[in-house]
N, C-alpha and C positions, 0 to 999 in steps of 0.2 A: 339390323338395318345396315344399308351401305353407307360408306363414309362420304360419298359424293353422289349428287343427283344429276344424271345426264339430262340434257334438255330434251332429248327424244322420248323420254318416259311418257307414256300416255297419261292424260289428265286423271283418269279414274284410278290408275295405279298410284300416282303421286298423292291423290286425295286420301286413298285408303291408308297409305303409309303415314301420312300426316295424322290421320285419326289415331293410328296405332301409337305414334309418338306422344300425342296428347294423353292417351289412356295410360301409357307407361309413366309419364310424368305425374299424372294425377294419382296413380296408384302409390307412388313413392317407393321408398326402400332402396333408392339408388345412392351411390356415393356422389359427391359433388362433381367429380370428373365425369362419371357416367351421365348424370343429369345434364351437364353442360354439353356433352356430345349429342345426346338425344335432342336437346333444345336446338343446337346448331343445325342438326339434320332437319328438324321440323321447320326451322326458318327457311332453309333451302327449298324444302318441299312447298312451303307456303308461297314462296316467290315463284316457283314453277307454276303452281296452280293459278296464281294471280296473273302471270303473263299469258297463260293459256286462255283464261277468262277474258282478259283484255282483247286478245286476238279474236276470239269468238264474237265478242261484242262489236268490234270493228267490222267484222265480216257481215254480221246481221244488219248493222247500220248501212253498209254499202249495198246489201241486197235490197233493203227497204227503200233506199234512195233510188236504186235502179228500177225497182218495181213501180214506185210512185211516178217516175218520169214516163214510164210506159203506160200508165193508167190515167194520164191527163184527161180531164173531161172534154169531150168533143161532141159536136152536134151530129145530126144524121148524115150530113154530107162530109164529115171529117174536119169541119172547121169549128173553132170555138165560137160560142154564142155569148158574146159579152156586150 
């Protein structure tokens, strides 16, 4: 694994590397220093994944809001019937 995670890494790559880190830690057999290094890398990857998911969630919310504004209920002549 790399020692630092660039912010430009694709979500899928970061997630796969995070899964590998978890599997490595679960398998055991690492020295304390090795385990700490893998854990630290995993935390960086988890942060990247979380930031990407937050960004995607914000984009989806913005799209939904924009779509709902365009889909306001209107009568046949284009005016609201309230």
